[in-house]
N, C-alpha and C positions, 0 to 999 in steps of 0.2 A: 484461635481464630483465624489469625493475621499468617502466621506464618503455614497453616495448615495452606491456604489460596497460594501463598509463594512457592511452596513446595510441591502443588498439584500445577500449577502454570511452568514450573520449572523442568518438570517431568514430559509432561504434555508438549512443550516445545521443542526442547531436546530431541524428542520421539518422531515431530515433525519437520525435523532440519533435516533428518537423512534423506525421505522423500523427496525433500524439495530443493537437494544440492542433484539428486538423480534428473529431476524434471529438468533443472539448470542445464543438467548435459545434453538431453535425450530433445529438448527444444531448439536447441542450436540459435544461430544467429539472432532468426525472427524472435524468437522469445524471452533475450540473452536479458535486457532491462528488466521485465519484468520477475522473471524467478532468481533472480541475481537477488534484487531490493524483496523476495517475499524470504529468501534466506538469512538477509542483514536485519528483517525485522524480525521473526524466529531468533537469533543471534540477542539483537536486545531486549530483547522479552527476557531471555535466559539469564542473562548479565544480569536486569535489572531483579528478575528474581529473586537470586542467588544474594544480590544486598539485602534486598529488601527478609531475607532468613537470618541475615545478622543484626540489621535493626533497620528503623522508619530513618532512615538518612536521605539527609537533603538530593542527595545521588540519585537516589530509587527515584525519587517524584520528579526530577528531570529527567531521568531516563523514561520515566513514563509519557512524558511530554513529548519528546522526541522521537521516539516506536510511534509517533502518526506521521512521521514522516516517508520513511521506507514504506508505510502502508497504501498512504498517497499512493508513491511512486511504483510500486507493487503493480498498482491495480492500474495506475495509467501505461505501465509497460505490457501488462498482457490485455490490455485494450491496443496497444497499438499492435503485436501478437494477430490479433482478431480482425483488425483492420487490412492488415498483409494477405491473411486469408484467403477473406471474403468480400471485400469491397474491390470492384472493376476499377480499371484505370487511376490506381490509385499515385499519386506521386511521391516518390520515395523521398527524394529531396528535404520537400514541403515538410512532409511525416518528420524527417528527422529535425527538421526545423523548429516544428512546435513542441516536440518531446525536451528539445534542448532549455526552449524558453522555461517551457512546465516546470522542469527540473531547477529550474534558477529561484524560479517563484514560491516553488514549496522550499526549498531551500533557506531562502530569506524568511519565512513567514516561520522555521522552525529553530530557524536560530531568535529571531526576537524573542519567541515562547520561552525559549530554554534561556537567554538571558534576563529577560523578566522574571522569570519564577526564582532562579541561582539569585537574582537582587534582593528580591521578596523574600526568601527565607534565608539569607545572609544582612540583612537589613542595611546595609552598603550605602545604600540612598536613599532617599524619602520613599514613601509607598506607594504615594499618589504617581511619582516618577515611572517607579517600576513594575504596578500595574495597568500604567496607559503602554507600556514597551511590551508585557504581557496581552494586550486585548489587542493590539497590533498585529503582533504575528499568528496567534489564534479566529483574528480577525480573516489575515492570509489565507489559512488554512481552510476555513470553510471555504472561502471563493473558490478553493482547487478544486473542492469535492463538486461544489457547482459544476464547475468548470469539466469535471467527468461524468455527471448527470446529461449535460448537455451535448458533450460529443458520442456518449453512448447511446442517446439517444438518434442523434445525426445519424450513426453507425448503421443501426435499424434499419433507416429507410433508406442509406445509398444505394444504389443497383449493386448487385451481385456478380462474381465471378461463377463462370459456367465451366467450374471444375473439382477434381476431388478435393480439393482444401477447404470447401465453403465449409461443409457441413462441421470443418473443425472449429471455424472462425465461428461460425451459428452457436456452436456448443460454447465458444470462452466468452461472446459477446451474451447471450442470454445468462451464463454465472456473472459477469464481470455487474449487470442489472441486478440480481437476486441482490450482488456482492455489496452492492455500496448502498442500499437499505442500512445493513448492519456498520459499516463504515461509516456512515452518516449519522448513527446512532452513537458511536464513538466521539466526532467530532463536534458534537453537538454537546454532548455530555464534558466536553472540556469547555467548551466554549462559555457554558452555562457556569461551571465550579470557577474558572478563570476571570470571568467578570463578577462572581457575585462572592468570592471565598469562603461559601460556604464551608461550615468543617464536615458535615456529613457525607458531602460531594468530593471531598478531597481523594485522587486516587491510588495514595500511599494507606491512608490512617482514617479514612471515612469512613460509612455506616458497610458492612460486609455485603448486606444484601445488595446494594447501590456500584458498589465496584465490581460484584462477580457479574450481574446481568447487564450493565449500562457498560461495564469496561470491558472484563475478562470473558463474558461469552459472548458479546457484538463482535470482536476481534477474531474469536476462534471459530466461531460459523462462518466467516469471510474468508479465514485461512482453509479451515476444511472445506469449503468451496472449491476456490482456487485450484487445491490439489488436485481433485476429484477431478475436475473440469480437465488439471496438467496430466491426468495418467488417461484418462478418454481422448485423449488430442495428441498422445506423446509423436505419434507418426506425422504427423501434419508437415512437420520440418525435414524431413526425409522427403517426400513426397513433392513437395517443394522446391527440392532439390533435385529430384528427376522430372520434374517438367521442363524445368531450363536447359539440362543438359539433352531434353527429347527435341528443343527448341532446332529449327533447322539452320543451318553455318551458311554463309554466303561469301562465295569465296569467289575474289574479284579474280580477275583476269589479269594482272596488271601487276 
């Protein structure tokens, strides 16, 4: 049954990687970060499920933990795109500064989680020390999810633009609000497993029902929601460029 799940995951994410690449091109610069990391997430799931087909190796488990990083970063990037399309008077430099800070925070969290998981599985260091590293890493990722929830709520009440791209921003924003529920399920599933180390919650060798519902399905629903919203808003980047081109150019007399 484990091989069947890995095979299904492999086939599904290979199929989803194709429209994700298409959306990466269509959304252009405003959506570059979001769709790039969504493609990275699909790629990691392809690699992890391919390794899982061969054996339940420690590498497959580590990749499963690392996969949370691009999913959070994809959500953050798509939120960044939604804010560009929807929020009036947006400070672009400040937006990119926050995006950079968030990326560093997520990368730090997933690095601790992956390093701690590797040490637990290799038994190179005392289990207590490795568990502390893992818990610190997943705690950081949980805080990153909470930050996304807060940023989404703030964006929902922020002043909106009176432009054609506002609708695209609204679609992406409500999709993020929906997807964050399932991303949260996945994050808290990892949090509970890494803190309790219950065998039934193991993302690679645990209970099949738990892995399907809390792991596979929660991620898949979020990814499908993003792709659906991305297809609906694929022309927003072009509209943004057209609006910039239509702005009056001031000619200096000197």
